[in-house]
C-alpha positions in Angstrom: 97.4 96.9 74.6 94.2 97.7 76.6 95.1 95.0 79.2 98.6 96.5 79.7 97.1 99.9 80.1 94.5 98.6 82.6 97.3 96.8 84.6 99.3 100.0 84.6 96.3 101.9 85.9 95.8 99.3 88.6 99.4 98.8 89.7 101.7 101.7 88.9 100.5 104.5 91.2 99.7 102.1 94.2 103.1 100.4 93.9 105.0 103.7 93.9 103.0 105.1 96.8 103.6 101.9 98.8 107.3 102.2 98.0 107.4 105.8 99.1 105.7 104.8 102.4 108.1 101.9 103.0 111.1 104.0 102.1 110.0 106.8 104.5 109.4 104.2 107.3 112.8 102.5 106.9 115.1 105.4 105.9 113.1 108.6 106.7 113.6 109.7 103.1 111.6 109.4 99.9 113.9 109.2 96.9 113.4 111.8 94.2 113.0 109.1 91.6 109.7 108.1 93.2 108.1 111.5 92.5 109.8 111.7 89.1 108.4 108.3 88.1 104.9 109.3 89.3 105.0 112.4 87.2 106.3 110.5 84.1 103.9 107.7 84.7 101.0 110.1 84.9 102.0 111.7 81.6 102.4 108.4 79.8 99.2 106.9 81.0 97.3 110.2 80.4 98.4 110.1 76.8 98.0 106.3 76.4 94.5 106.5 77.9 93.5 109.5 75.8 92.7 111.7 78.8 90.9 114.8 77.7 93.0 118.0 77.9 90.7 119.7 80.4 91.2 116.7 82.8 95.0 116.8 82.3 94.9 120.5 83.2 92.8 119.8 86.3 95.2 117.2 87.4 98.1 119.5 86.7 96.4 122.3 88.7 96.0 119.9 91.7 99.7 119.0 91.5 100.7 122.6 91.3 98.5 123.7 94.2 100.0 121.0 96.5 103.5 121.7 95.2 103.1 125.4 96.1 101.6 124.7 99.5 103.9 121.9 100.4 107.1 123.7 99.5 105.9 126.6 101.7 105.5 124.1 104.5 109.0 122.7 103.7 110.5 126.2 103.7 109.1 126.6 107.2 110.5 123.3 108.3 107.2 121.7 108.9 107.6 118.8 106.4 110.5 117.2 104.5 111.3 117.8 100.9 110.4 114.2 99.9 107.0 114.6 101.5 106.4 117.8 99.6 107.3 116.2 96.3 105.4 112.9 96.7 102.3 114.8 98.0 102.4 116.9 94.8 102.9 113.9 92.6 100.0 112.1 94.3 97.8 115.2 93.9 98.7 115.2 90.2 97.4 111.6 89.9 94.2 112.2 92.0 93.2 115.5 90.4 91.1 118.5 91.7 87.9 116.5 92.3 89.6 114.3 94.9 92.1 116.8 96.3 90.2 117.8 99.4 89.4 114.2 100.3 93.1 113.3 99.8 94.2 116.1 102.1 91.6 115.1 104.7 92.6 111.4 104.7 96.4 112.2 104.7 95.8 114.6 107.6 93.8 112.0 109.6 96.3 109.3 108.9 99.2 111.7 109.7 97.5 112.6 113.0 97.0 109.0 114.0 100.6 108.1 113.0 101.9 111.0 115.0 100.0 110.0 118.1 101.1 106.3 117.7 104.7 107.3 117.3 104.6 109.6 120.4 103.2 106.7 122.4 105.7 104.3 120.9 108.6 106.6 121.7 107.5 106.7 125.4 107.7 102.9 125.7 111.0 101.1 126.2 112.2 99.3 123.1 112.8 95.6 123.7 116.5 94.8 123.4 116.0 92.3 120.6 114.4 95.0 118.5 117.3 97.4 119.1 119.3 95.7 116.5 117.3 97.3 113.7 118.7 100.7 113.0 115.4 101.9 111.3 113.4 100.9 114.4 115.9 102.7 116.7 115.6 105.8 114.5 111.8 105.5 114.5 111.9 105.2 118.3 114.1 108.2 118.8 112.2 111.0 120.7 113.8 113.8 118.7 113.2 112.2 115.3 110.8 113.4 112.7 107.5 111.7 111.7 107.7 109.6 108.5 104.7 111.5 107.1 105.1 109.8 103.7 103.3 106.9 105.2 100.2 109.1 105.8 100.5 110.7 102.4 100.6 107.2 100.8 97.7 105.8 102.8 95.6 108.9 102.0 96.3 108.5 98.3 95.6 104.8 98.3 92.2 105.3 100.0 91.2 107.8 97.4 92.7 106.2 94.3 89.9 103.6 93.8 87.4 106.5 93.4 89.4 108.1 90.6 88.8 107.9 86.9 92.0 105.8 86.6 90.3 102.9 88.3 86.9 103.5 86.8 88.4 103.3 83.3 89.8 99.8 84.0 87.9 96.9 82.4 88.0 94.4 85.3 86.0 91.9 83.4 88.5 91.9 80.5 91.4 91.4 83.0 89.6 88.6 84.8 88.9 86.7 81.6 92.5 86.9 80.4 
């Protein structure tokens, strides 16, 4: 049972964040089920790993802070709804101690992504690449930025520093 819990800690959050980034890149949407799975996965792994209630509350506070701030940004048209939900779910997983670093990394990756896309959108797209609808959409000058990519990258940079990974018994997994 411990090995399954360790594998879930290692894989669940990173896999869903990678999926969110890929989905945003290819479709400019992040499905609601990604955020719902992240919240449900957090709850299950927090209980299965016997996370102390004060830590659960700190993680919950991080998620609520970002949910409030991100939906204000959504209401102003600055970010998409999927971005708001996945950022909140990521904050839930990362918790208060890692929240500022997550926001910093997500902002840095978001700025770099925005600059790269602005440059990319000023270059002509080779004809053979024009057959891909997702690439044409990404190249469109009036299209949004798939910020879910930056949110996922920021979360994945921070995740190894969290208690989730520190609780994993890598020696036990390696020996199995």
